[in-house]
C-alpha positions as a Python dict, from the first residue, in 0.01 Angstrom:
ca = {
    (1, 'X'): (0, 0, 0),
    (2, 'X'): (354, 99, -95),
    (3, 'X'): (669, 105, 114),
    (4, 'X'): (707, 457, 248),
    (5, 'X'): (1084, 488, 283),
    (6, 'X'): (1171, 450, -85),
    (7, 'X'): (1506, 619, -31),
    (8, 'X'): (1607, 353, 221),
    (9, 'X'): (1648, -24, 181),
    (10, 'X'): (1366, -238, 315),
    (11, 'X'): (1502, -421, 618),
    (12, 'X'): (1412, -790, 621),
    (13, 'X'): (1421, -1065, 883),
    (14, 'X'): (1380, -1432, 794),
    (15, 'X'): (1215, -1687, 1027),
    (16, 'X'): (1326, -2040, 941),
    (17, 'X'): (1646, -2218, 846),
    (18, 'X'): (1537, -2492, 605),
    (19, 'X'): (1538, -2520, 226),
    (20, 'X'): (1273, -2255, 158),
    (21, 'X'): (1424, -2011, 409),
    (22, 'X'): (1761, -2039, 235),
    (23, 'X'): (1599, -2000, -107),
    (24, 'X'): (1406, -1691, 0),
    (25, 'X'): (1720, -1545, 155),
    (26, 'X'): (1920, -1602, -162),
    (27, 'X'): (1654, -1432, -375),
    (28, 'X'): (1623, -1135, -139),
    (29, 'X'): (2002, -1095, -118),
    (30, 'X'): (2008, -1024, -493),
    (31, 'X'): (1776, -721, -469),
    (32, 'X'): (1945, -386, -409),
    (33, 'X'): (1631, -252, -239),
    (34, 'X'): (1661, -513, 38),
    (35, 'X'): (1883, -526, 345),
    (36, 'X'): (1888, -859, 528),
    (37, 'X'): (1934, -782, 897),
    (38, 'X'): (1849, -1100, 1090),
    (39, 'X'): (1753, -1467, 1069),
    (40, 'X'): (1597, -1694, 1333),
    (41, 'X'): (1595, -2072, 1334),
    (42, 'X'): (1802, -2377, 1414),
    (43, 'X'): (2124, -2212, 1537),
    (44, 'X'): (2365, -2420, 1326),
    (45, 'X'): (2159, -2404, 1006),
    (46, 'X'): (2074, -2037, 1052),
    (47, 'X'): (2441, -1954, 1109),
    (48, 'X'): (2537, -2121, 781),
    (49, 'X'): (2274, -1917, 592),
    (50, 'X'): (2379, -1599, 771),
    (51, 'X'): (2743, -1647, 677),
    (52, 'X'): (2663, -1722, 312),
    (53, 'X'): (2444, -1415, 268),
    (54, 'X'): (2611, -1172, 511),
    (55, 'X'): (2326, -1150, 760),
    (56, 'X'): (2463, -977, 1070),
    (57, 'X'): (2240, -1130, 1342),
    (58, 'X'): (2126, -1487, 1413),
    (59, 'X'): (1847, -1543, 1665),
    (60, 'X'): (1761, -1878, 1817),
    (61, 'X'): (1403, -1763, 1881),
    (62, 'X'): (1170, -1605, 1626),
    (63, 'X'): (1006, -1406, 1905),
    (64, 'X'): (1326, -1199, 1931),
    (65, 'X'): (1339, -1128, 1557),
    (66, 'X'): (981, -1015, 1496),
    (67, 'X'): (997, -735, 1755),
    (68, 'X'): (1321, -582, 1629),
    (69, 'X'): (1273, -212, 1549),
    (70, 'X'): (1510, -240, 1252),
    (71, 'X'): (1293, -497, 1068),
    (72, 'X'): (1028, -380, 820),
    (73, 'X'): (935, -714, 660),
    (74, 'X'): (931, -1062, 813),
    (75, 'X'): (958, -1363, 582),
    (76, 'X'): (822, -1673, 760),
    (77, 'X'): (937, -2019, 648),
    (78, 'X'): (919, -2229, 965),
    (79, 'X'): (706, -2528, 1069),
    (80, 'X'): (338, -2511, 973),
    (81, 'X'): (209, -2536, 1330),
    (82, 'X'): (367, -2205, 1429),
    (83, 'X'): (266, -1999, 1125),
    (84, 'X'): (-36, -1828, 1279),
    (85, 'X'): (146, -1741, 1602),
    (86, 'X'): (448, -1592, 1425),
    (87, 'X'): (234, -1397, 1177),
    (88, 'X'): (24, -1254, 1459),
    (89, 'X'): (323, -1134, 1659),
    (90, 'X'): (489, -988, 1349),
    (91, 'X'): (176, -794, 1253),
    (92, 'X'): (125, -668, 1608),
    (93, 'X'): (487, -549, 1595),
    (94, 'X'): (409, -345, 1283),
    (95, 'X'): (587, -565, 1028),
    (96, 'X'): (484, -656, 675),
    (97, 'X'): (466, -1035, 638),
    (98, 'X'): (539, -1297, 372),
    (99, 'X'): (428, -1643, 485),
    (100, 'X'): (445, -1985, 320),
    (101, 'X'): (109, -2161, 312),
    (102, 'X'): (-84, -2245, 523),
    (103, 'X'): (-150, -1911, 693),
    (104, 'X'): (-282, -2102, 996),
    (105, 'X'): (-431, -2441, 1077),
    (106, 'X'): (-775, -2302, 1161),
    (107, 'X'): (-991, -2069, 951),
    (108, 'X'): (-1090, -1860, 1254),
    (109, 'X'): (-727, -1774, 1331),
    (110, 'X'): (-652, -1699, 965),
    (111, 'X'): (-952, -1464, 944),
    (112, 'X'): (-833, -1275, 1251),
    (113, 'X'): (-484, -1238, 1101),
    (114, 'X'): (-624, -1097, 776),
    (115, 'X'): (-836, -849, 973),
    (116, 'X'): (-533, -748, 1180),
    (117, 'X'): (-321, -684, 870),
    (118, 'X'): (-599, -477, 712),
    (119, 'X'): (-653, -279, 1031),
    (120, 'X'): (-283, -193, 1056),
    (121, 'X'): (-244, -135, 679),
    (122, 'X'): (27, -402, 660),
    (123, 'X'): (104, -653, 387),
    (124, 'X'): (7, -1011, 465),
    (125, 'X'): (107, -1219, 164),
    (126, 'X'): (46, -1594, 167),
    (127, 'X'): (263, -1770, -91),
    (128, 'X'): (75, -1978, -347),
    (129, 'X'): (331, -2030, -621),
    (130, 'X'): (117, -2297, -789),
    (131, 'X'): (-80, -2007, -940),
    (132, 'X'): (237, -1879, -1109),
    (133, 'X'): (326, -2216, -1261),
    (134, 'X'): (296, -2305, -1627),
    (135, 'X'): (19, -2562, -1573),
    (136, 'X'): (-211, -2313, -1404),
    (137, 'X'): (-134, -2044, -1660),
    (138, 'X'): (-215, -2282, -1947),
    (139, 'X'): (-538, -2388, -1776),
    (140, 'X'): (-643, -2023, -1742),
    (141, 'X'): (-557, -1965, -2109),
    (142, 'X'): (-755, -2263, -2242),
    (143, 'X'): (-1030, -2315, -1983),
    (144, 'X'): (-1304, -2153, -2193),
    (145, 'X'): (-1238, -2408, -2468),
    (146, 'X'): (-1364, -2698, -2254),
    (147, 'X'): (-1708, -2535, -2236),
    (148, 'X'): (-1914, -2572, -1919),
    (149, 'X'): (-1686, -2736, -1659),
    (150, 'X'): (-1819, -3068, -1530),
    (151, 'X'): (-1543, -3254, -1342),
    (152, 'X'): (-1195, -3176, -1207),
    (153, 'X'): (-916, -3383, -1054),
    (154, 'X'): (-581, -3293, -903),
    (155, 'X'): (-354, -3561, -761),
    (156, 'X'): (2, -3567, -630),
    (157, 'X'): (198, -3871, -508),
    (158, 'X'): (549, -3837, -366),
    (159, 'X'): (735, -4162, -293),
    (160, 'X'): (1000, -4131, -22),
    (161, 'X'): (1202, -4425, 107),
    (162, 'X'): (1305, -4408, 380),
    (163, 'X'): (1115, -4105, 501),
    (164, 'X'): (1338, -3838, 661),
    (165, 'X'): (1317, -3752, 1028),
    (166, 'X'): (1161, -3417, 951),
    (167, 'X'): (864, -3216, 1076),
    (168, 'X'): (686, -3273, 743),
    (169, 'X'): (613, -3631, 860),
    (170, 'X'): (493, -3530, 1207),
    (171, 'X'): (118, -3450, 1213),
    (172, 'X'): (142, -3211, 1509),
    (173, 'X'): (388, -2990, 1321),
    (174, 'X'): (274, -3057, 964),
    (175, 'X'): (-100, -3045, 1019),
    (176, 'X'): (-389, -3218, 846),
    (177, 'X'): (-252, -3312, 501),
    (178, 'X'): (-489, -3095, 294),
    (179, 'X'): (-426, -2802, 529),
    (180, 'X'): (-50, -2845, 500),
    (181, 'X'): (-94, -2891, 123),
    (182, 'X'): (-376, -2639, 88),
    (183, 'X'): (-235, -2532, -249),
    (184, 'X'): (-399, -2846, -394),
    (185, 'X'): (-737, -2703, -297),
    (186, 'X'): (-655, -2343, -378),
    (187, 'X'): (-561, -2406, -742),
    (188, 'X'): (-905, -2563, -806),
    (189, 'X'): (-1096, -2306, -599),
    (190, 'X'): (-937, -2019, -793),
    (191, 'X'): (-1075, -2177, -1110),
    (192, 'X'): (-1427, -2272, -996),
    (193, 'X'): (-1520, -2052, -699),
    (194, 'X'): (-1702, -2150, -380),
    (195, 'X'): (-1730, -2508, -255),
    (196, 'X'): (-2068, -2624, -121),
    (197, 'X'): (-1982, -2958, 41),
    (198, 'X'): (-1682, -3181, 120),
    (199, 'X'): (-1622, -3547, 194),
    (200, 'X'): (-1276, -3688, 274),
    (201, 'X'): (-1081, -4002, 361),
    (202, 'X'): (-744, -4008, 541),
    (203, 'X'): (-506, -4293, 614),
    (204, 'X'): (-166, -4293, 786),
    (205, 'X'): (87, -4574, 831),
    (206, 'X'): (394, -4604, 1051),
    (207, 'X'): (525, -4758, 1372),
    (208, 'X'): (533, -4427, 1563),
    (209, 'X'): (178, -4306, 1508),
    (210, 'X'): (34, -4062, 1593),
    (211, 'X'): (364, -3880, 1657),
    (212, 'X'): (513, -3959, 1317),
    (213, 'X'): (399, -4132, 998),
    (214, 'X'): (583, -4303, 717),
    (215, 'X'): (298, -4275, 463),
    (216, 'X'): (-22, -4080, 427),
    (217, 'X'): (-301, -4061, 172),
    (218, 'X'): (-572, -3797, 186),
    (219, 'X'): (-854, -3795, -71),
    (220, 'X'): (-1123, -3526, -76),
    (221, 'X'): (-1432, -3487, -290),
    (222, 'X'): (-1559, -3133, -346),
    (223, 'X'): (-1894, -3019, -479),
    (224, 'X'): (-1884, -2659, -600),
    (225, 'X'): (-2176, -2419, -592),
    (226, 'X'): (-2164, -2410, -973),
    (227, 'X'): (-2209, -2788, -988),
    (228, 'X'): (-1851, -2893, -1065),
    (229, 'X'): (-1737, -3209, -886),
    (230, 'X'): (-1367, -3240, -799),
    (231, 'X'): (-1141, -3510, -657),
    (232, 'X'): (-830, -3388, -474),
    (233, 'X'): (-563, -3636, -363),
    (234, 'X'): (-241, -3582, -165),
    (235, 'X'): (-16, -3880, -92),
    (236, 'X'): (344, -3929, 15),
    (237, 'X'): (581, -4167, 188),
    (238, 'X'): (709, -4523, 177),
    (239, 'X'): (390, -4694, 54),
    (240, 'X'): (403, -4512, -280),
    (241, 'X'): (624, -4627, -564),
    (242, 'X'): (538, -4407, -860),
    (243, 'X'): (538, -4025, -842),
    (244, 'X'): (241, -3843, -986),
    (245, 'X'): (135, -3484, -1053),
    (246, 'X'): (-188, -3498, -1252),
    (247, 'X'): (-452, -3240, -1333),
    (248, 'X'): (-772, -3310, -1526),
    (249, 'X'): (-1055, -3078, -1625),
    (250, 'X'): (-1351, -3221, -1817),
    (251, 'X'): (-1624, -3005, -1972),
    (252, 'X'): (-1907, -2993, -2224),
    (253, 'X'): (-1680, -2908, -2518),
    (254, 'X'): (-1346, -3063, -2424),
    (255, 'X'): (-1088, -3151, -2162),
    (256, 'X'): (-752, -3037, -2029),
    (257, 'X'): (-529, -3324, -1914),
    (258, 'X'): (-187, -3273, -1756),
    (259, 'X'): (72, -3520, -1632),
    (260, 'X'): (356, -3328, -1475),
    (261, 'X'): (432, -3032, -1701),
    (262, 'X'): (308, -3201, -2020),
    (263, 'X'): (-55, -3177, -2117),
    (264, 'X'): (-311, -3163, -2393),
    (265, 'X'): (-632, -2989, -2485),
    (266, 'X'): (-887, -3236, -2624),
    (267, 'X'): (-1188, -3111, -2822),
    (268, 'X'): (-1408, -3237, -3103),
    (269, 'X'): (-1156, -3082, -3344),
    (270, 'X'): (-872, -3299, -3213),
    (271, 'X'): (-586, -3270, -2963),
    (272, 'X'): (-339, -2989, -2899),
    (273, 'X'): (-16, -3063, -2711),
    (274, 'X'): (63, -2826, -2423),
    (275, 'X'): (399, -2778, -2251),
    (276, 'X'): (401, -2597, -1917),
    (277, 'X'): (779, -2567, -1903),
    (278, 'X'): (969, -2595, -1576),
    (279, 'X'): (851, -2526, -1221),
    (280, 'X'): (1191, -2376, -1137),
    (281, 'X'): (1200, -2009, -1048),
    (282, 'X'): (849, -1978, -903),
    (283, 'X'): (967, -1860, -559),
    (284, 'X'): (1162, -1587, -739),
    (285, 'X'): (849, -1482, -929),
    (286, 'X'): (654, -1479, -603),
    (287, 'X'): (916, -1267, -424),
    (288, 'X'): (944, -1025, -716),
    (289, 'X'): (565, -979, -722),
    (290, 'X'): (555, -903, -349),
    (291, 'X'): (840, -653, -367),
    (292, 'X'): (682, -483, -669),
    (293, 'X'): (362, -455, -466),
    (294, 'X'): (542, -305, -168),
    (295, 'X'): (756, -61, -365),
    (296, 'X'): (530, 40, -655),
    (297, 'X'): (180, -85, -575),
    (298, 'X'): (174, -362, -837),
    (299, 'X'): (-126, -592, -766),
    (300, 'X'): (-54, -919, -589),
    (301, 'X'): (-127, -1239, -776),
    (302, 'X'): (-306, -1386, -471),
    (303, 'X'): (-610, -1269, -276),
    (304, 'X'): (-726, -1327, 78),
    (305, 'X'): (-1075, -1441, -29),
    (306, 'X'): (-960, -1756, -210),
    (307, 'X'): (-692, -1822, 54),
    (308, 'X'): (-947, -1814, 337),
    (309, 'X'): (-1203, -2019, 144),
    (310, 'X'): (-938, -2281, 66),
    (311, 'X'): (-861, -2306, 437),
    (312, 'X'): (-1235, -2335, 514),
    (313, 'X'): (-1251, -2629, 271),
    (314, 'X'): (-941, -2786, 431),
    (315, 'X'): (-1100, -2757, 777),
    (316, 'X'): (-1420, -2914, 640),
    (317, 'X'): (-1216, -3197, 485),
    (318, 'X'): (-1049, -3261, 820),
    (319, 'X'): (-1388, -3280, 991),
    (320, 'X'): (-1524, -3503, 714),
    (321, 'X'): (-1230, -3742, 749),
    (322, 'X'): (-1279, -3763, 1127),
    (323, 'X'): (-1657, -3813, 1115),
    (324, 'X'): (-1694, -3991, 778),
    (325, 'X'): (-1974, -3749, 699),
    (326, 'X'): (-2031, -3500, 420),
    (327, 'X'): (-1962, -3151, 557),
    (328, 'X'): (-2156, -2852, 425),
    (329, 'X'): (-1966, -2522, 407),
}
């Protein structure tokens, strides 16, 4: 799939007016092949972005932007709850789509959106920049050295005090934590394949539950078809005091252990220090990959199969947390 009108700029509309929307807009504004034509979001915030990057039209409602005949590509960076609805309308309007994860809250809706994009021969790219990061690239490079994988762990903790009055702390808009943070599942699934069963525990705290929380912790245990066991943990808010970003892979011949961007490969021969570098610039890499795909047919770094399976696992984790049962996939 390549963009047909190579002699004309690709006309882009942005849905959203937060940090990621501004970042995407800035990156796109630097590409001569792109013409930014509209943005939709919070009127004041969207107007500020439009003025900074010379976007001629600001819409209050995304539904007005996605049907514009002068938009070829829609970049969606709004609240998680609305992702599936916006993507569906954009695809039905004949637009290519870039969407921040998650594609949708429910697997069934996500599957229908993938089918719709394929049927209409349109791009549907779900951002998963964790796969472009230095930690993941080093894991791919050294994974064979740990032998037969046995156990994996990925954990993030994000202290925030006080928590902001933002949609990311409102379950209705944010979604189940491991759906909203489905990248935590996806990075492990890309490495080890299909998950067989899931168990999960979820706890919220806050005076305004269930409308808004001040802390959440969500721990899932995955059993893969190949036998690997994995613990996935996502935590944030006022009840956490030490940030963490840890990845651990243990196998028959060694282990890969990361804390933040620093890690080591441990084998019988000793230890090798690993440095994953910075996480800065990953949205730019993502955007460049998508544009290269659209203009020249360069393969995307993501695939719908792992994206949909990750969402299936997230849905199973949500059910497991609600029922306190192990859910088979």
